[in-house]
N, CA and C atoms of all chains as a GROMACS GRO file, in nm:
protein
  597
    1UNK      N    1  -5.127 -24.785  12.810
    1UNK     CA    2  -5.040 -24.694  12.737
    1UNK      C    3  -4.896 -24.704  12.791
    2UNK      N    4  -4.802 -24.730  12.701
    2UNK     CA    5  -4.662 -24.745  12.743
    2UNK      C    6  -4.588 -24.614  12.716
    3UNK      N    7  -4.517 -24.569  12.818
    3UNK     CA    8  -4.440 -24.445  12.801
    3UNK      C    9  -4.293 -24.482  12.782
    4UNK      N   10  -4.236 -24.447  12.665
    4UNK     CA   11  -4.095 -24.477  12.637
    4UNK      C   12  -4.013 -24.352  12.664
    5UNK      N   13  -3.980 -24.332  12.788
    5UNK     CA   14  -3.904 -24.212  12.823
    5UNK      C   15  -3.760 -24.251  12.855
    6UNK      N   16  -3.666 -24.171  12.805
    6UNK     CA   17  -3.524 -24.200  12.824
    6UNK      C   18  -3.478 -24.155  12.962
    7UNK      N   19  -3.368 -24.216  13.009
    7UNK     CA   20  -3.313 -24.178  13.139
    7UNK      C   21  -3.275 -24.030  13.141
    8UNK      N   22  -3.218 -23.984  13.029
    8UNK     CA   23  -3.176 -23.844  13.019
    8UNK      C   24  -3.297 -23.751  13.034
    9UNK      N   25  -3.410 -23.791  12.975
    9UNK     CA   26  -3.531 -23.708  12.984
    9UNK      C   27  -3.585 -23.707  13.128
   10UNK      N   28  -3.580 -23.823  13.195
   10UNK     CA   29  -3.625 -23.830  13.335
   10UNK      C   30  -3.539 -23.738  13.422
   11UNK      N   31  -3.406 -23.744  13.399
   11UNK     CA   32  -3.314 -23.659  13.478
   11UNK      C   33  -3.344 -23.511  13.453
   12UNK      N   34  -3.368 -23.475  13.326
   12UNK     CA   35  -3.398 -23.335  13.293
   12UNK      C   36  -3.526 -23.289  13.363
   13UNK      N   37  -3.630 -23.373  13.360
   13UNK     CA   38  -3.757 -23.336  13.423
   13UNK      C   39  -3.739 -23.322  13.575
   14UNK      N   40  -3.667 -23.418  13.635
   14UNK     CA   41  -3.644 -23.412  13.781
   14UNK      C   42  -3.564 -23.287  13.818
   15UNK      N   43  -3.462 -23.255  13.737
   15UNK     CA   44  -3.381 -23.136  13.762
   15UNK      C   45  -3.468 -23.010  13.749
   16UNK      N   46  -3.557 -23.010  13.650
   16UNK     CA   47  -3.650 -22.898  13.632
   16UNK      C   48  -3.741 -22.882  13.752
   17UNK      N   49  -3.792 -22.994  13.804
   17UNK     CA   50  -3.880 -22.990  13.922
   17UNK      C   51  -3.804 -22.937  14.043
   18UNK      N   52  -3.678 -22.981  14.058
   18UNK     CA   53  -3.594 -22.933  14.169
   18UNK      C   54  -3.575 -22.781  14.160
   19UNK      N   55  -3.552 -22.732  14.038
   19UNK     CA   56  -3.535 -22.587  14.019
   19UNK      C   57  -3.662 -22.511  14.056
   20UNK      N   58  -3.778 -22.563  14.011
   20UNK     CA   59  -3.906 -22.498  14.041
   20UNK      C   60  -3.931 -22.498  14.192
   21UNK      N   61  -3.908 -22.612  14.256
   21UNK     CA   62  -3.928 -22.622  14.402
   21UNK      C   63  -3.835 -22.525  14.476
   22UNK      N   64  -3.710 -22.514  14.427
   22UNK     CA   65  -3.615 -22.420  14.487
   22UNK      C   66  -3.666 -22.277  14.474
   23UNK      N   67  -3.722 -22.245  14.357
   23UNK     CA   68  -3.777 -22.111  14.335
   23UNK      C   69  -3.894 -22.083  14.427
   24UNK      N   70  -3.981 -22.181  14.443
   24UNK     CA   71  -4.097 -22.166  14.533
   24UNK      C   72  -4.050 -22.150  14.678
   25UNK      N   73  -3.946 -22.228  14.713
   25UNK     CA   74  -3.890 -22.218  14.849
   25UNK      C   75  -3.839 -22.076  14.876
   26UNK      N   76  -3.766 -22.022  14.779
   26UNK     CA   77  -3.712 -21.885  14.794
   26UNK      C   78  -3.826 -21.785  14.808
   27UNK      N   79  -3.931 -21.804  14.728
   27UNK     CA   80  -4.046 -21.713  14.730
   27UNK      C   81  -4.120 -21.720  14.864
   28UNK      N   82  -4.140 -21.839  14.915
   28UNK     CA   83  -4.220 -21.857  15.037
   28UNK      C   84  -4.142 -21.819  15.163
   29UNK      N   85  -4.018 -21.870  15.173
   29UNK     CA   86  -3.942 -21.851  15.298
   29UNK      C   87  -3.850 -21.728  15.298
   30UNK      N   88  -3.825 -21.672  15.182
   30UNK     CA   89  -3.737 -21.555  15.169
   30UNK      C   90  -3.613 -21.567  15.259
   31UNK      N   91  -3.526 -21.665  15.234
   31UNK     CA   92  -3.409 -21.684  15.322
   31UNK      C   93  -3.319 -21.561  15.326
   32UNK      N   94  -3.251 -21.545  15.440
   32UNK     CA   95  -3.166 -21.426  15.461
   32UNK      C   96  -3.050 -21.420  15.361
   33UNK      N   97  -3.001 -21.537  15.320
   33UNK     CA   98  -2.884 -21.540  15.231
   33UNK      C   99  -2.919 -21.505  15.086
   34UNK      N  100  -3.050 -21.486  15.057
   34UNK     CA  101  -3.089 -21.445  14.921
   34UNK      C  102  -3.109 -21.293  14.920
   35UNK      N  103  -3.027 -21.223  14.841
   35UNK     CA  104  -3.036 -21.076  14.840
   35UNK      C  105  -3.153 -21.026  14.756
   36UNK      N  106  -3.181 -21.094  14.644
   36UNK     CA  107  -3.293 -21.053  14.560
   36UNK      C  108  -3.389 -21.171  14.544
   37UNK      N  109  -3.496 -21.167  14.623
   37UNK     CA  110  -3.592 -21.278  14.622
   37UNK      C  111  -3.659 -21.292  14.485
   38UNK      N  112  -3.703 -21.179  14.429
   38UNK     CA  113  -3.774 -21.187  14.301
   38UNK      C  114  -3.684 -21.236  14.188
   39UNK      N  115  -3.558 -21.188  14.190
   39UNK     CA  116  -3.464 -21.229  14.086
   39UNK      C  117  -3.432 -21.377  14.094
   40UNK      N  118  -3.402 -21.422  14.215
   40UNK     CA  119  -3.368 -21.564  14.234
   40UNK      C  120  -3.488 -21.653  14.204
   41UNK      N  121  -3.605 -21.611  14.252
   41UNK     CA  122  -3.727 -21.689  14.230
   41UNK      C  123  -3.759 -21.698  14.080
   42UNK      N  124  -3.753 -21.582  14.013
   42UNK     CA  125  -3.783 -21.579  13.869
   42UNK      C  126  -3.687 -21.665  13.789
   43UNK      N  127  -3.558 -21.653  13.823
   43UNK     CA  128  -3.456 -21.730  13.751
   43UNK      C  129  -3.474 -21.880  13.770
   44UNK      N  130  -3.496 -21.921  13.896
   44UNK     CA  131  -3.508 -22.065  13.925
   44UNK      C  132  -3.634 -22.125  13.863
   45UNK      N  133  -3.748 -22.058  13.884
   45UNK     CA  134  -3.874 -22.111  13.830
   45UNK      C  135  -3.873 -22.107  13.676
   46UNK      N  136  -3.822 -21.996  13.621
   46UNK     CA  137  -3.816 -21.983  13.474
   46UNK      C  138  -3.730 -22.092  13.412
   47UNK      N  139  -3.612 -22.114  13.472
   47UNK     CA  140  -3.522 -22.217  13.419
   47UNK      C  141  -3.584 -22.356  13.433
   48UNK      N  142  -3.648 -22.380  13.547
   48UNK     CA  143  -3.711 -22.511  13.571
   48UNK      C  144  -3.824 -22.539  13.474
   49UNK      N  145  -3.912 -22.441  13.457
   49UNK     CA  146  -4.026 -22.457  13.365
   49UNK      C  147  -3.976 -22.476  13.222
   50UNK      N  148  -3.876 -22.395  13.183
   50UNK     CA  149  -3.821 -22.405  13.047
   50UNK      C  150  -3.762 -22.544  13.023
   51UNK      N  151  -3.687 -22.594  13.122
   51UNK     CA  152  -3.624 -22.726  13.109
   51UNK      C  153  -3.730 -22.836  13.095
   52UNK      N  154  -3.837 -22.827  13.175
   52UNK     CA  155  -3.944 -22.928  13.169
   52UNK      C  156  -4.015 -22.922  13.034
   53UNK      N  157  -4.048 -22.800  12.989
   53UNK     CA  158  -4.120 -22.786  12.861
   53UNK      C  159  -4.036 -22.835  12.743
   54UNK      N  160  -3.907 -22.798  12.743
   54UNK     CA  161  -3.818 -22.842  12.634
   54UNK      C  162  -3.807 -22.995  12.632
   55UNK      N  163  -3.796 -23.054  12.751
   55UNK     CA  164  -3.785 -23.200  12.759
   55UNK      C  165  -3.911 -23.267  12.705
   56UNK      N  166  -4.029 -23.215  12.744
   56UNK     CA  167  -4.154 -23.272  12.694
   56UNK      C  168  -4.166 -23.255  12.542
   57UNK      N  169  -4.121 -23.141  12.491
   57UNK     CA  170  -4.126 -23.115  12.346
   57UNK      C  171  -4.036 -23.215  12.272
   58UNK      N  172  -3.915 -23.238  12.327
   58UNK     CA  173  -3.823 -23.334  12.265
   58UNK      C  174  -3.880 -23.475  12.272
   59UNK      N  175  -3.943 -23.507  12.385
   59UNK     CA  176  -4.003 -23.640  12.402
   59UNK      C  177  -4.115 -23.662  12.299
   60UNK      N  178  -4.202 -23.563  12.283
   60UNK     CA  179  -4.312 -23.574  12.185
   60UNK      C  180  -4.260 -23.589  12.043
   61UNK      N  181  -4.155 -23.510  12.010
   61UNK     CA  182  -4.096 -23.520  11.876
   61UNK      C  183  -4.041 -23.659  11.851
   62UNK      N  184  -3.972 -23.713  11.952
   62UNK     CA  185  -3.909 -23.844  11.938
   62UNK      C  186  -4.014 -23.954  11.924
   63UNK      N  187  -4.118 -23.948  12.008
   63UNK     CA  188  -4.221 -24.052  12.007
   63UNK      C  189  -4.304 -24.048  11.878
   64UNK      N  190  -4.335 -23.926  11.832
   64UNK     CA  191  -4.417 -23.915  11.710
   64UNK      C  192  -4.342 -23.963  11.586
   65UNK      N  193  -4.208 -23.964  11.594
   65UNK     CA  194  -4.128 -24.010  11.481
   65UNK      C  195  -4.115 -23.905  11.371
   66UNK      N  196  -4.178 -23.792  11.392
   66UNK     CA  197  -4.173 -23.684  11.292
   66UNK      C  198  -4.037 -23.615  11.299
   67UNK      N  199  -3.975 -23.600  11.183
   67UNK     CA  200  -3.843 -23.536  11.178
   67UNK      C  201  -3.862 -23.384  11.183
   68UNK      N  202  -3.814 -23.322  11.288
   68UNK     CA  203  -3.833 -23.178  11.302
   68UNK      C  204  -3.704 -23.100  11.283
   69UNK      N  205  -3.591 -23.167  11.289
   69UNK     CA  206  -3.465 -23.097  11.265
   69UNK      C  207  -3.366 -23.193  11.199
   70UNK      N  208  -3.278 -23.136  11.119
   70UNK     CA  209  -3.180 -23.217  11.048
   70UNK      C  210  -3.050 -23.140  11.036
   71UNK      N  211  -2.963 -23.186  10.943
   71UNK     CA  212  -2.830 -23.126  10.933
   71UNK      C  213  -2.833 -22.976  10.903
   72UNK      N  214  -2.934 -22.932  10.828
   72UNK     CA  215  -2.944 -22.788  10.797
   72UNK      C  216  -2.972 -22.708  10.925
   73UNK      N  217  -3.060 -22.760  11.008
   73UNK     CA  218  -3.092 -22.692  11.134
   73UNK      C  219  -2.969 -22.686  11.226
   74UNK      N  220  -2.892 -22.796  11.227
   74UNK     CA  221  -2.771 -22.798  11.310
   74UNK      C  222  -2.669 -22.696  11.257
   75UNK      N  223  -2.662 -22.686  11.125
   75UNK     CA  224  -2.568 -22.589  11.063
   75UNK      C  225  -2.610 -22.446  11.097
   76UNK      N  226  -2.741 -22.421  11.090
   76UNK     CA  227  -2.794 -22.288  11.123
   76UNK      C  228  -2.763 -22.257  11.270
   77UNK      N  229  -2.790 -22.356  11.358
   77UNK     CA  230  -2.766 -22.336  11.501
   77UNK      C  231  -2.617 -22.311  11.528
   78UNK      N  232  -2.532 -22.381  11.452
   78UNK     CA  233  -2.388 -22.365  11.467
   78UNK      C  234  -2.345 -22.222  11.432
   79UNK      N  235  -2.398 -22.173  11.320
   79UNK     CA  236  -2.362 -22.037  11.277
   79UNK      C  237  -2.417 -21.934  11.375
   80UNK      N  238  -2.542 -21.953  11.417
   80UNK     CA  239  -2.604 -21.859  11.511
   80UNK      C  240  -2.528 -21.857  11.644
   81UNK      N  241  -2.483 -21.974  11.688
   81UNK     CA  242  -2.408 -21.983  11.815
   81UNK      C  243  -2.275 -21.908  11.803
   82UNK      N  244  -2.208 -21.927  11.691
   82UNK     CA  245  -2.078 -21.861  11.673
   82UNK      C  246  -2.093 -21.710  11.669
   83UNK      N  247  -2.195 -21.661  11.596
   83UNK     CA  248  -2.219 -21.516  11.590
   83UNK      C  249  -2.256 -21.461  11.728
   84UNK      N  250  -2.337 -21.537  11.800
   84UNK     CA  251  -2.376 -21.495  11.935
   84UNK      C  252  -2.254 -21.486  12.026
   85UNK      N  253  -2.166 -21.585  12.012
   85UNK     CA  254  -2.041 -21.583  12.090
   85UNK      C  255  -1.960 -21.458  12.057
   86UNK      N  256  -1.950 -21.425  11.928
   86UNK     CA  257  -1.875 -21.306  11.888
   86UNK      C  258  -1.934 -21.180  11.950
   87UNK      N  259  -2.067 -21.167  11.940
   87UNK     CA  260  -2.135 -21.048  11.992
   87UNK      C  261  -2.114 -21.036  12.143
   88UNK      N  262  -2.140 -21.144  12.216
   88UNK     CA  263  -2.131 -21.135  12.362
   88UNK      C  264  -1.985 -21.120  12.408
   89UNK      N  265  -1.893 -21.184  12.336
   89UNK     CA  266  -1.752 -21.174  12.375
   89UNK      C  267  -1.703 -21.031  12.360
   90UNK      N  268  -1.736 -20.969  12.247
   90UNK     CA  269  -1.694 -20.831  12.222
   90UNK      C  270  -1.761 -20.737  12.324
   91UNK      N  271  -1.890 -20.759  12.347
   91UNK     CA  272  -1.965 -20.675  12.440
   91UNK      C  273  -1.910 -20.686  12.581
   92UNK      N  274  -1.879 -20.807  12.622
   92UNK     CA  275  -1.826 -20.828  12.757
   92UNK      C  276  -1.686 -20.767  12.770
   93UNK      N  277  -1.607 -20.780  12.665
   93UNK     CA  278  -1.473 -20.720  12.666
   93UNK      C  279  -1.482 -20.569  12.677
   94UNK      N  280  -1.574 -20.511  12.600
   94UNK     CA  281  -1.594 -20.365  12.601
   94UNK      C  282  -1.641 -20.321  12.741
   95UNK      N  283  -1.737 -20.394  12.795
   95UNK     CA  284  -1.791 -20.361  12.927
   95UNK      C  285  -1.682 -20.372  13.034
   96UNK      N  286  -1.604 -20.478  13.025
   96UNK     CA  287  -1.496 -20.502  13.120
   96UNK      C  288  -1.395 -20.386  13.116
   97UNK      N  289  -1.362 -20.341  12.994
   97UNK     CA  290  -1.265 -20.233  12.976
   97UNK      C  291  -1.322 -20.102  13.030
   98UNK      N  292  -1.446 -20.072  12.996
   98UNK     CA  293  -1.509 -19.945  13.039
   98UNK      C  294  -1.519 -19.940  13.192
   99UNK      N  295  -1.567 -20.050  13.250
   99UNK     CA  296  -1.581 -20.053  13.396
   99UNK      C  297  -1.445 -20.042  13.464
  100UNK      N  298  -1.342 -20.097  13.401
  100UNK     CA  299  -1.208 -20.090  13.458
  100UNK      C  300  -1.148 -19.952  13.447
  101UNK      N  301  -1.164 -19.890  13.330
  101UNK     CA  302  -1.105 -19.759  13.306
  101UNK      C  303  -1.168 -19.653  13.397
  102UNK      N  304  -1.300 -19.656  13.404
  102UNK     CA  305  -1.369 -19.552  13.481
  102UNK      C  306  -1.398 -19.594  13.625
  103UNK      N  307  -1.345 -19.709  13.663
  103UNK     CA  308  -1.367 -19.765  13.798
  103UNK      C  309  -1.512 -19.750  13.843
  104UNK      N  310  -1.603 -19.795  13.756
  104UNK     CA  311  -1.747 -19.791  13.788
  104UNK      C  312  -1.784 -19.917  13.865
  105UNK      N  313  -1.852 -19.898  13.975
  105UNK     CA  314  -1.900 -20.012  14.053
  105UNK      C  315  -2.049 -20.032  14.026
  106UNK      N  316  -2.083 -20.149  13.972
  106UNK     CA  317  -2.223 -20.180  13.943
  106UNK      C  318  -2.262 -20.307  14.017
  107UNK      N  319  -2.389 -20.318  14.057
  107UNK     CA  320  -2.434 -20.446  14.113
  107UNK      C  321  -2.429 -20.553  14.005
  108UNK      N  322  -2.388 -20.673  14.043
  108UNK     CA  323  -2.363 -20.779  13.944
  108UNK      C  324  -2.491 -20.827  13.876
  109UNK      N  325  -2.600 -20.839  13.952
  109UNK     CA  326  -2.719 -20.905  13.897
  109UNK      C  327  -2.778 -20.836  13.773
  110UNK      N  328  -2.798 -20.702  13.775
  110UNK     CA  329  -2.854 -20.640  13.653
  110UNK      C  330  -2.762 -20.653  13.532
  111UNK      N  331  -2.630 -20.644  13.557
  111UNK     CA  332  -2.534 -20.656  13.445
  111UNK      C  333  -2.539 -20.796  13.384
  112UNK      N  334  -2.539 -20.897  13.472
  112UNK     CA  335  -2.546 -21.036  13.423
  112UNK      C  336  -2.681 -21.060  13.356
  113UNK      N  337  -2.788 -21.002  13.414
  113UNK     CA  338  -2.921 -21.016  13.354
  113UNK      C  339  -2.927 -20.958  13.215
  114UNK      N  340  -2.863 -20.841  13.197
  114UNK     CA  341  -2.860 -20.777  13.065
  114UNK      C  342  -2.782 -20.862  12.965
  115UNK      N  343  -2.666 -20.912  13.008
  115UNK     CA  344  -2.585 -20.997  12.919
  115UNK      C  345  -2.660 -21.126  12.885
  116UNK      N  346  -2.732 -21.178  12.983
  116UNK     CA  347  -2.812 -21.298  12.965
  116UNK      C  348  -2.919 -21.274  12.857
  117UNK      N  349  -2.987 -21.159  12.870
  117UNK     CA  350  -3.093 -21.124  12.773
  117UNK      C  351  -3.035 -21.102  12.634
  118UNK      N  352  -2.920 -21.031  12.627
  118UNK     CA  353  -2.857 -21.003  12.498
  118UNK      C  354  -2.815 -21.134  12.430
  119UNK      N  355  -2.764 -21.228  12.511
  119UNK     CA  356  -2.723 -21.358  12.455
  119UNK      C  357  -2.843 -21.428  12.392
  120UNK      N  358  -2.955 -21.432  12.465
  120UNK     CA  359  -3.076 -21.499  12.414
  120UNK      C  360  -3.130 -21.432  12.290
  121UNK      N  361  -3.143 -21.300  12.296
  121UNK     CA  362  -3.198 -21.225  12.181
  121UNK      C  363  -3.107 -21.240  12.060
  122UNK      N  364  -2.976 -21.227  12.083
  122UNK     CA  365  -2.879 -21.239  11.974
  122UNK      C  366  -2.891 -21.375  11.905
  123UNK      N  367  -2.902 -21.481  11.985
  123UNK     CA  368  -2.911 -21.615  11.927
  123UNK      C  369  -3.038 -21.629  11.842
  124UNK      N  370  -3.150 -21.582  11.896
  124UNK     CA  371  -3.277 -21.593  11.822
  124UNK      C  372  -3.270 -21.515  11.691
  125UNK      N  373  -3.218 -21.392  11.699
  125UNK     CA  374  -3.208 -21.308  11.579
  125UNK      C  375  -3.120 -21.374  11.474
  126UNK      N  376  -3.001 -21.418  11.515
  126UNK     CA  377  -2.909 -21.482  11.419
  126UNK      C  378  -2.966 -21.613  11.365
  127UNK      N  379  -3.036 -21.686  11.452
  127UNK     CA  380  -3.093 -21.813  11.408
  127UNK      C  381  -3.194 -21.791  11.294
  128UNK      N  382  -3.285 -21.696  11.313
  128UNK     CA  383  -3.386 -21.671  11.210
  128UNK      C  384  -3.326 -21.605  11.086
  129UNK      N  385  -3.222 -21.525  11.108
  129UNK     CA  386  -3.155 -21.461  10.994
  129UNK      C  387  -3.090 -21.567  10.905
  130UNK      N  388  -3.018 -21.661  10.967
  130UNK     CA  389  -2.953 -21.768  10.890
  130UNK      C  390  -3.056 -21.864  10.832
  131UNK      N  391  -3.167 -21.883  10.902
  131UNK     CA  392  -3.269 -21.974  10.849
  131UNK      C  393  -3.330 -21.918  10.721
  132UNK      N  394  -3.343 -21.787  10.716
  132UNK     CA  395  -3.393 -21.726  10.591
  132UNK      C  396  -3.287 -21.727  10.482
  133UNK      N  397  -3.161 -21.716  10.523
  133UNK     CA  398  -3.051 -21.709  10.427
  133UNK      C  399  -3.018 -21.846  10.368
  134UNK      N  400  -3.030 -21.950  10.450
  134UNK     CA  401  -2.990 -22.086  10.406
  134UNK      C  402  -3.110 -22.169  10.360
  135UNK      N  403  -2.229 -22.397   9.444
  135UNK     CA  404  -2.264 -22.531   9.394
  135UNK      C  405  -2.402 -22.525   9.329
  136UNK      N  406  -2.407 -22.581   9.209
  136UNK     CA  407  -2.537 -22.588   9.139
  136UNK      C  408  -2.589 -22.731   9.147
  137UNK      N  409  -2.719 -22.745   9.133
  137UNK     CA  410  -2.773 -22.882   9.135
  137UNK      C  411  -2.898 -22.893   9.049
  138UNK      N  412  -2.926 -23.018   9.011
  138UNK     CA  413  -3.045 -23.044   8.929
  138UNK      C  414  -3.143 -23.132   9.006
  139UNK      N  415  -3.148 -23.110   9.135
  139UNK     CA  416  -3.233 -23.193   9.220
  139UNK      C  417  -3.381 -23.183   9.179
  140UNK      N  418  -3.422 -23.063   9.144
  140UNK     CA  419  -3.562 -23.043   9.107
  140UNK      C  420  -3.597 -23.124   8.981
  141UNK      N  421  -3.501 -23.130   8.889
  141UNK     CA  422  -3.522 -23.205   8.765
  141UNK      C  423  -3.536 -23.354   8.796
  142UNK      N  424  -3.443 -23.402   8.881
  142UNK     CA  425  -3.447 -23.544   8.918
  142UNK      C  426  -3.576 -23.578   8.990
  143UNK      N  427  -3.620 -23.486   9.073
  143UNK     CA  428  -3.744 -23.509   9.148
  143UNK      C  429  -3.864 -23.511   9.052
  144UNK      N  430  -3.859 -23.421   8.954
  144UNK     CA  431  -3.969 -23.416   8.856
  144UNK      C  432  -3.973 -23.544   8.772
  145UNK      N  433  -3.853 -23.595   8.738
  145UNK     CA  434  -3.846 -23.720   8.660
  145UNK      C  435  -3.914 -23.834   8.735
  146UNK      N  436  -3.893 -23.839   8.865
  146UNK     CA  437  -3.953 -23.944   8.948
  146UNK      C  438  -4.097 -23.911   8.990
  147UNK      N  439  -4.135 -23.787   8.965
  147UNK     CA  440  -4.270 -23.739   9.000
  147UNK      C  441  -4.299 -23.761   9.150
  148UNK      N  442  -4.208 -23.711   9.232
  148UNK     CA  443  -4.231 -23.719   9.377
  148UNK      C  444  -4.225 -23.578   9.436
  149UNK      N  445  -4.291 -23.566   9.548
  149UNK     CA  446  -4.296 -23.435   9.614
  149UNK      C  447  -4.170 -23.414   9.699
  150UNK      N  448  -4.149 -23.290   9.736
  150UNK     CA  449  -4.036 -23.258   9.826
  150UNK      C  450  -4.052 -23.335   9.957
  151UNK      N  451  -4.175 -23.342  10.004
  151UNK     CA  452  -4.205 -23.410  10.130
  151UNK      C  453  -4.165 -23.558  10.123
  152UNK      N  454  -4.202 -23.623  10.013
  152UNK     CA  455  -4.170 -23.766   9.998
  152UNK      C  456  -4.020 -23.788   9.987
  153UNK      N  457  -3.953 -23.703   9.909
  153UNK     CA  458  -3.808 -23.715   9.895
  153UNK      C  459  -3.740 -23.693  10.030
  154UNK      N  460  -3.788 -23.590  10.102
  154UNK     CA  461  -3.730 -23.557  10.232
  154UNK      C  462  -3.741 -23.675  10.328
  155UNK      N  463  -3.858 -23.737  10.335
  155UNK     CA  464  -3.874 -23.849  10.428
  155UNK      C  465  -3.793 -23.971  10.382
  156UNK      N  466  -3.773 -23.984  10.252
  156UNK     CA  467  -3.694 -24.098  10.201
  156UNK      C  468  -3.546 -24.086  10.235
  157UNK      N  469  -3.495 -23.963  10.238
  157UNK     CA  470  -3.352 -23.946  10.265
  157UNK      C  471  -3.326 -23.896  10.408
  158UNK      N  472  -3.432 -23.883  10.487
  158UNK     CA  473  -3.416 -23.852  10.629
  158UNK      C  474  -3.385 -23.708  10.662
  159UNK      N  475  -3.444 -23.615  10.587
  159UNK     CA  476  -3.430 -23.473  10.622
  159UNK      C  477  -3.569 -23.408  10.619
  160UNK      N  478  -3.574 -23.280  10.650
  160UNK     CA  479  -3.702 -23.210  10.647
  160UNK      C  480  -3.730 -23.157  10.506
  161UNK      N  481  -3.856 -23.127  10.479
  161UNK     CA  482  -3.894 -23.073  10.348
  161UNK      C  483  -3.823 -22.939  10.322
  162UNK      N  484  -3.805 -22.862  10.430
  162UNK     CA  485  -3.739 -22.731  10.417
  162UNK      C  486  -3.596 -22.746  10.364
  163UNK      N  487  -3.530 -22.854  10.404
  163UNK     CA  488  -3.392 -22.875  10.358
  163UNK      C  489  -3.390 -22.907  10.208
  164UNK      N  490  -3.482 -22.990  10.164
  164UNK     CA  491  -3.488 -23.022  10.020
  164UNK      C  492  -3.517 -22.894   9.942
  165UNK      N  493  -3.609 -22.814   9.993
  165UNK     CA  494  -3.644 -22.688   9.929
  165UNK      C  495  -3.523 -22.594   9.921
  166UNK      N  496  -3.447 -22.586  10.032
  166UNK     CA  497  -3.329 -22.499  10.036
  166UNK      C  498  -3.222 -22.547   9.937
  167UNK      N  499  -3.207 -22.680   9.924
  167UNK     CA  500  -3.108 -22.733   9.829
  167UNK      C  501  -3.150 -22.699   9.686
  168UNK      N  502  -3.277 -22.720   9.657
  168UNK     CA  503  -3.326 -22.692   9.520
  168UNK      C  504  -3.309 -22.545   9.482
  169UNK      N  505  -3.326 -22.458   9.580
  169UNK     CA  506  -3.312 -22.315   9.552
  169UNK      C  507  -3.166 -22.270   9.555
  170UNK      N  508  -3.076 -22.364   9.583
  170UNK     CA  509  -2.933 -22.331   9.584
  170UNK      C  510  -2.890 -22.252   9.707
  171UNK      N  511  -2.974 -22.254   9.810
  171UNK     CA  512  -2.940 -22.178   9.932
  171UNK      C  513  -2.860 -22.261  10.031
  172UNK      N  514  -2.868 -22.392  10.016
  172UNK     CA  515  -2.798 -22.478  10.112
  172UNK      C  516  -2.725 -22.590  10.038
  173UNK      N  517  -2.596 -22.605  10.069
  173UNK     CA  518  -2.519 -22.716  10.014
  173UNK      C  519  -2.524 -22.832  10.112
  174UNK      N  520  -2.573 -22.947  10.070
  174UNK     CA  521  -2.588 -23.059  10.164
  174UNK      C  522  -2.453 -23.118  10.204
  175UNK      N  523  -2.456 -23.194  10.313
  175UNK     CA  524  -2.335 -23.265  10.355
  175UNK      C  525  -2.305 -23.375  10.253
  176UNK      N  526  -2.184 -23.427  10.259
  176UNK     CA  527  -2.146 -23.534  10.167
  176UNK      C  528  -2.236 -23.656  10.187
  177UNK      N  529  -2.269 -23.681  10.313
  177UNK     CA  530  -2.355 -23.796  10.345
  177UNK      C  531  -2.493 -23.782  10.281
  178UNK      N  532  -2.551 -23.662  10.292
  178UNK     CA  533  -2.683 -23.640  10.233
  178UNK      C  534  -2.676 -23.645  10.080
  179UNK      N  535  -2.566 -23.592  10.025
  179UNK     CA  536  -2.548 -23.597   9.879
  179UNK      C  537  -2.544 -23.743   9.831
  180UNK      N  538  -2.474 -23.828   9.907
  180UNK     CA  539  -2.469 -23.971   9.874
  180UNK      C  540  -2.608 -24.034   9.885
  181UNK      N  541  -2.682 -23.996   9.989
  181UNK     CA  542  -2.817 -24.053  10.007
  181UNK      C  543  -2.909 -24.012   9.892
  182UNK      N  544  -2.895 -23.886   9.846
  182UNK     CA  545  -2.978 -23.838   9.734
  182UNK      C  546  -2.940 -23.913   9.606
  183UNK      N  547  -2.808 -23.927   9.584
  183UNK     CA  548  -2.762 -23.999   9.466
  183UNK      C  549  -2.809 -24.145   9.469
  184UNK      N  550  -2.803 -24.203   9.588
  184UNK     CA  551  -2.850 -24.342   9.605
  184UNK      C  552  -2.998 -24.354   9.577
  185UNK      N  553  -3.073 -24.256   9.623
  185UNK     CA  554  -3.218 -24.259   9.602
  185UNK      C  555  -3.252 -24.253   9.453
  186UNK      N  556  -3.182 -24.166   9.380
  186UNK     CA  557  -3.210 -24.150   9.236
  186UNK      C  558  -3.128 -24.248   9.150
  187UNK      N  559  -3.049 -24.331   9.216
  187UNK     CA  560  -2.965 -24.431   9.147
  187UNK      C  561  -2.877 -24.367   9.041
  188UNK      N  562  -2.807 -24.266   9.083
  188UNK     CA  563  -2.712 -24.198   8.992
  188UNK      C  564  -2.590 -24.158   9.075
  189UNK      N  565  -2.498 -24.086   9.014
  189UNK     CA  566  -2.379 -24.042   9.089
  189UNK      C  567  -2.406 -23.901   9.147
  190UNK      N  568  -2.323 -23.864   9.243
  190UNK     CA  569  -2.337 -23.731   9.303
  190UNK      C  570  -2.321 -23.623   9.195
  191UNK      N  571  -2.224 -23.648   9.103
  191UNK     CA  572  -2.198 -23.549   8.997
  191UNK      C  573  -2.316 -23.531   8.902
  192UNK      N  574  -2.402 -23.632   8.895
  192UNK     CA  575  -2.521 -23.619   8.810
  192UNK      C  576  -2.619 -23.516   8.869
  193UNK      N  577  -2.614 -23.502   9.000
  193UNK     CA  578  -2.707 -23.409   9.066
  193UNK      C  579  -2.639 -23.275   9.097
  194UNK      N  580  -2.516 -23.285   9.149
  194UNK     CA  581  -2.448 -23.163   9.194
  194UNK      C  582  -2.332 -23.127   9.102
  195UNK      N  583  -2.322 -23.000   9.075
  195UNK     CA  584  -2.213 -22.950   8.990
  195UNK      C  585  -2.134 -22.846   9.068
  196UNK      N  586  -2.008 -22.879   9.096
  196UNK     CA  587  -1.924 -22.785   9.169
  196UNK      C  588  -1.862 -22.684   9.074
  197UNK      N  589  -1.888 -22.559   9.102
  197UNK     CA  590  -1.829 -22.452   9.020
  197UNK      C  591  -1.721 -22.386   9.104
  198UNK      N  592  -1.597 -22.416   9.072
  198UNK     CA  593  -1.485 -22.362   9.150
  198UNK      C  594  -1.481 -22.210   9.142
  199UNK      N  595  -1.399 -22.153   9.234
  199UNK     CA  596  -1.390 -22.007   9.243
  199UNK      C  597  -1.331 -21.950   9.114
   0.00000   0.00000   0.00000
C-alpha cells in the first residue's frame, strides 16, 4: 500500500503531535511557569488533536478523489468569516471600552477563552446560515 | 440572475450529480444554481456553457436592477 502524503500534511501532523506531547508534559510535570495547568493542557491537547484530525480528513478527501468543497463552499466560508470578524471586532471594542471606563481588572485567560468560544460559535452559526441561504 | 440550467439538464437527461462531476463542483452547488440561490463564478458559467455547447447567455439571464 502506497501512502501519498504531502509535505504540508506531514508538517501538520508533526506539529499536532508536538502540541499533544506539550499538553501531556504540562499535565504530568505541572511546571511552575504554568499558572493554569488544566487550561494549558486542554488548549494544547485540543489544538493538537484537532490539527491531526483535520489533516487526516483532508488527506482522505484528497486521496478518495471525491469533491467535498467547491467555489460555493469557499464563498460561504468567506461570508461567514467576514461576519465573524464583524461580531468579534465589535465585541472586543465594546469590552475594551467597558473595561477601560470602569477600570475593571479581569484575569486574561477566561476573557480570551470566552472570545475564543464566541469566535468559533459565531463562525459555525454564520456558516450554516449562509449555507441554507445560498 | 435567472437561469435555465434545469431545462438544459433535462434536455441532456443527466442528473445533478453527473453534471456536477462533469464541471467539477458538488451536487449541492448545481442544486443551488438551479434554485436561483447561488450565482456561479464566471469560470463555472463558462464550464457549464461548454458542457452544454451553448453560450453563457443561453443559460443565464442577467436582470439588471
